[in-house]
N, C-alpha and C positions, 0 to 999 in steps of 0.2 A: 392801345388795344393789342398791339403785337406783344407787349411785355406780358400783358394778362393772359394771352393765349399760351405763351411759354410757360408761365406760372401754372396754368390749369393743367397743362400736359403732365405735370409732376404729381397731381392729386391722387390718381388711382393707386400709386405705388407708395404713398406715404405710410399707410396703416400696415401693410404686411411686413413682418420682419424679414421674411424670405420671399423674394418676388415670386408670386405663384404661376410662373411660366414653366412649360413642360421640361425643358432641359436644364433648367437653372440649378436645381439640386445637385445634379450630376456635375455641373461646371463647378459649384462651390466645393465639392470633393476633389475635383482636379486642381483647383487653385490651392487647396490645403497640401496636396501632394507636391506641388511645385514649390510652394513656400518653405516645405520642410523637407526638401530633397536631400537625401543621404543622411537623414537624422531620424532616430527614433523608430517606432514600429513600422511606419509606412515605407521606410527604406527597405524593409524585409519583404514587403509586398509589391512595391512598384519600382521600376527602373525609370529615370528621367534622362533623356537623351537631348542635350542642348542643340538646337538648329534654328535657323531662320526659315520659318514657314508662313504661308499666308493664311493664318488663322490663329492670331495671337493678340488681338486687340484688347479685350478686357483682361486677359491673363497679364499683359504687361502693366495695365493700370492697377489691377489689384495687388500685384507683387510691388509696385511703386509705393502703394498706400500701406502695405502690410507693416512697416515699422510703426505706423500711427494707428491702424484700425486692424482688427481681426478680419479674416477673409470674409466672414458673412456680413459683417457691417460695410466692408469695402464694396462687396459685390452689390449689396443694396443700394448704396450711393450711386455706383457707376450705372447700374441698370436703370435706376430711376431717372438718371439724366439723359439716357439715350432718346426716349420719345421727345423730351423737351428740346434736345438738340436737333431732331428730325423737324419738329414744328418750326424752330428758329430758322433752319435751313430753307424750309419751304417758303416761308414769309419773305425771307431775303431773296430767294430765287424769283418769286413773284414780283417783287419790287424792281430787281434788275431788269426783268424782262419787260415790264409795263411802265415803269417809272413810278409806280405806286403799288401797294398791296392790292391784288385783284379782288373784286367783289366775291368771286367764287372760292376764295382761299379756306373759307370755313369748312367747305365740303372736302377739300384735300387733307386737312390737318388730322382728322381721325385715323388716317392711314398710317400715321406714326405708330399706331397700336394694331396694325394689320396682322394677318396670320403668321408671317415670319417671326414677329416679335412675340406673339401669344405662344408659339411653339419653343421659345427661348433660344432662337438663333441669334445670341447677342452679339458675337463677333461680327456676323454678317449685318445686323441692323446698325450697328455702330459704323461700320464701314459704308453702309448705304446712306446714313444721315451725312457722312463726311463727304460721299459722292454728290449729294444734292447741293451741299454747301459749295463743293468744288466747282459744280457746273455754274452756280451764282458767281463765284469768283472769276471764272473763265470769261463769263459774258461781261462782267464789269472790266476786267483788264482789256478785253478787246475793244471796248468803247473808250477807255481812258489812257491806255499805254500802248507803246509800239509792240509789235508782234513778238519780237524776241523775249520781251519781259514775261509774258504769260507762258511761253514755251519753256523757259529756264525755270520759272516758279514751280511749274508742274512736274519737273523731274523729282525733287524731294517729296512733293505732295503724293504723287503716284506711288512712291515707295511707302510712305506712311499708310495710305489707304490699303495697298496690297499686304502689308504686315498685318493690318486689322483683319482682313478677309480678301482672298483672291477673287472671289465672286463679286464682291463690292467693287473692287479695283476694276474688274472687267466691265461693270455697269458704268462706272465713271468714264471710262474710255469710250464706251458706246455712246453715252449721252453727249460728251464733249465733242466727239467726232461729228455727230449730227447737228450740233449747235454751230460748230465751225463752218460746216457746209452751207448753213443758212447765212452766217455772217459774211462769208466770201461771196455769196450771191448778191448781198445787198451792197457789196463793193463793186459790183459789176463783173465779177468773174463768172465764166460760163464753162459749160461741158467738162472735158477731161481736165483742163487746168484747175477748175474749181475743185473737183474731186482729189486731184493729185496734191494740191497745196493743203487742203484739209487733212489729208493722210500724213503728209509730212509735218504738219504742225503737232499732230498728235503722237507720232512715231517715237519721240523720246520718252513717252510714258509707258512704253513696252518694256523697259529694262528690267524692272523686277522680275516679271515672269520669265524673260529670257535668261536671266541670271540663275533663277531657280532650276529651270530646265537644264542649263549647262553643267551646274555644279552642286545643285541642292539635293535635298532629300527626295527620292522619286516617290510620286503619289500612287498609292495602292488603292484597290476597290473596284467595283464594278462601274461600268458606263452603259446605259441603255435605257430602255422604256421611252422610245422615241414616238412622237405624234400620237400619244394616247389622248385622243380628242375628248373622250368621256372624262378622263381625270382632269383635263384642262378646264373643262366646263364646271367640274366640281370645284376647282381652285377659284374660279370667277365667282360662284355663289358663296364660297367660303372667305371671300376677300376680307370681310369684318368678323369672321367667326370668333365667338368669345363664349357665350353660355346659352343663350335663348335663340333657337333657329328661326322661328318666324320673324322676330324682331330684327335679327342679323341679316337675314336675307332681304327683309324689307328695306334696310338701310342701304344695301347694294343696289337694290331697284331704284332707290331715290338718286344715287349717284349716277345711274344709267339714264334716268330721265333728265338730269341735269345736262348731261352730255348731249343727249338726243335733242333737247330744247335748243342748246347752242348750235347744233347742226342745222336745225330747222328755221330758227328765228333770224329774220333779217336784220334785227337789232343787236345780235350777238355774233362774235366771230372768234375764230382761233388765231393766234399769233404764232407763226412758223417757228420762231426762235425756240419756243418750248414744245410746240406741236410735232415737228419733226423728230426730236428725241423721243417724245411719247409714242409716236407711231413706230419708230425703230425699236423701241422697247417692247412694245406689243407684239411685233414681228419676232423678236428674239424669244419671247414667252412662248410663241407657237411652235417655233423650230428647235428649241433647247429641249433636251431629254430631261426626265425627271431624275435620272441617276448620272453623275459624272464623277469619275475617279473616286467612288465610295461616298461622295456627298450627295445627300438626298434632298429631293424636292427642289432642285436647281431651277427648273422653269418657273415654279410658283414664287420663288423669291423675287423674280423681276416684276411681277405683275403690279403689286401695290404702288411701286415708285413710277411705273409707266402711267398708271391711272391718275396718280397725284400730279404728274406733269400735264396730263390732258386736261384735268380740271383747273390747274393754274394758268393754263394758256388761254383761257376764255377771256375775252374783252367784251365789256358791256359798259354803257354810259347812260346818264340820265336816271329816270324813274325805275327802269328795269335794274339798273346797277344797285340802286338803293334797295329795292325789294330783294334782289339776289344776295345782298350782303347780310340783311336781316336774317333771311332763311339759312344761309351758310353758318352764321354765327350761332343760330339756334341749333342747327344740326351738330355742330361741334360741341356745344354745351350739353346736348343731350347725350351724345357718344361718351363724353367724359364722365358724366354722372352714372350712366349705366355701367361703364367700365369699373368705376369705384366700387359699386356694389357687387359686381361680379368677382372682382379680384379679393374683396373681403371674404366672400363666401368660399372661393377656391382656398384661400389661406386658412380659414377655420377648418376645412376638411383636411389640409395637409398637416396641421398642427395635431389633429386627432390621431393620425398614424405616426407621427414623429414621437409620440410617447414611448414607442418601442426602443428608441436609441438609448434611453436612459437605463435600459437593462442589457445593453451590450457592453462587455468588458473592453477596456483599452487594447487595441491591437488585435482584436479577434478577426476571424475570417467568417463572413456572412454571406450565404447564398440567399439572394432576394428573388422572389417570384411575384410578379405583379399581374393581377387580372386586368389585362389592358382591354378596353371597350372596343367593339367593331369600329372600323374607320368611318362606318355609316353613321354612328352615333355622334350627334353634335356636342352634347355636353360630357367633355372628358374631364374627370377629376384631376388630372395632371399628376400622377403619381409614378409614372413610369421610371423616373431617375430619383425618387425619394430617398433611396438607399445612398445616395451620394452625400447626405447629411450624416450618415453613420461614418462615412470616410473623414468628414470634416470634423466631427466632434469625438468620435471613439477611435479615430485613426485605424479604421477597420479595413479589411480587404472585402470587396464586394465584386459581383460580376456585372455591374452596370456602367463601368467606366469605358469610354471610347478608346480604341486602340488601332486606329487605321494609319498605316505608315504614310508619312508626308502630310497628315492632317492634325496629329497629336504628338506631343513630346512624351507621353506616358506610355509604358507598356507593363503588363503584369509579369510578376516573377514566378507564377505557380503554373507551370506548363501542365501539371497533373490535374489541375481544375478544368481543363478544357474538355467540352466545349463551353463550360460555365464559367469562363474567366474573363468575359468582355461583353459590352453591348452588342447585340439586343438580346442576349440569352436570358435576361431577366423578364422580358415580355411575353406574357402568355395570352395570346390571341384566342378568340373563339375559333373552334374547328371550322375549317373551310375558308378561313380569312387568307387573302394572298400573301400577307407578310408573316403568317404563323410559322415559327420555327421551334419553339419549346412547347412540349407537352408537359402539363403539371405532374401527373402521375409518373411518367417516365423520368422527369427531372428528380422527383423525390426518390425514386428507386435507384437511379443510377449515378447521382453526383459523388464526387469523390469525398469520402469520409475522413481521409487523411489530411485534406486541405481545410474543408469547412467545419467549423465547430458549431455554427449556428444556422438556422434557416428562418428566414423572415418572409411570411407570406402576407401580401397586401391585396385586399379585395376579395379574400377567400375566407369562408367561415372557420372559426377556430376548430381544430381537429381534422381539417381537410388533409393535412400532410400525414398520411397513414404509413407509418414505418415503426418497427418495433424499437429502433434506436432513438427516436426522437421524443423528447419530453417537452411538453407545453410549459412555458415559463411566464408568458404574458399574453394577454390577448384583449381586445375590445369586440365590438359586434362584427367587425369586418377584417381584421388583421390579427396576426399571431406571430409570436416569436418562440421558436423551439431550440432546445439544447441538443447537440449530437452526443449520444453516449459514447464514450471511449471504448474501443473494442478490448476485450481482456487480453492480456499478454499471453503469448503461446507458451505452453509448458517447455521447459529446457529439456533437451534430449541427452 
């Protein structure tokens, strides 16, 4: 059953050639830039700065596979394996904590496809899956080996998880610290001794971030939006956000009812070994800001894994365990089936707009403008970074690549294109949205004609880009590609 669950976790991503996750097309463009650093037209558009930063998990795997697979195929393979890895880690974690896979596991497994994965935070979700597996390994080593073995083993493990994503590394440290506190309490340690020894056991895991702070690349970007309880309530409702709001929210309510039943029922209980890490994770979700050093939705990323731990910590026996196991297996199967359908629909929508890429010359510079839905709209077509495929296939320069110091290795080489030289200048939100930065008409009127030779509008009717120097060369019912007319040369004096 465990192997079947891992295999089922692969199914939603088997059909789409490009994983239909919001940020993934942009990541694919970034992988192409890294794979061809210093070569061809991309070297004229982007600079690559080599550095050890805590955001390189999938980049490293794609580049390792690049001699065998193109970046799109490599990304498809690796991204499809991330939820399967998370499911395997959850099953292992439940077994280590209870001695068997808990009956409630099926309710936790769909959280491998939770909102952070849907948004395409692939480095973080890879690190988070490794963090769940790391917690399982820590618990196993605490039971079977002397203390020094797990402390020594987690020195390189912490470095690996940090290199995948620094937020995933922080989550690993938080969960391991909480589990260690429980482990030492079961050994009879109490009070400050218990806290101090738990902290000392986990302290060697801090070295990657300390080394980065001492001599690495400084992290740029904003930190803020603390204690926004309305936004945090939205993240709770959006825990399984995918395509159909009523259905997705109903599934979140089902998880809440399972947890509430476990609290109320005398025949069910929570095991502190995973319950305390879950509680600490939920507290971290509440006190962490939305923005940290330019990273967005930092608080939201913690939530699904804390909830997964809470579900995995439930103990039940007898008839109630059998009923719970059947319900949880049905819930997992239902979510996998609907995710498969949703991803197929998202992929078809993306493929329609990607027809524009065939009309973009190699090495061109393309201003992309995407009609991004309101954040209140549940069904997002996931086109915000679709222009990343133009980078991957046409080696084009676009304005959708991320370029935050300390978080990316890539920087644009066209300062004249600013402010339309990086993410999020491609996103055109409805007026009044809190994240709105780019106005469509102002962008069309003001972008640098010396940098951009093409304009690609996504989600706007053909002809919406009204400028005398723009010629429509391709369109469908919702997207269009325009060529920028060259300015006539000035007469010689």
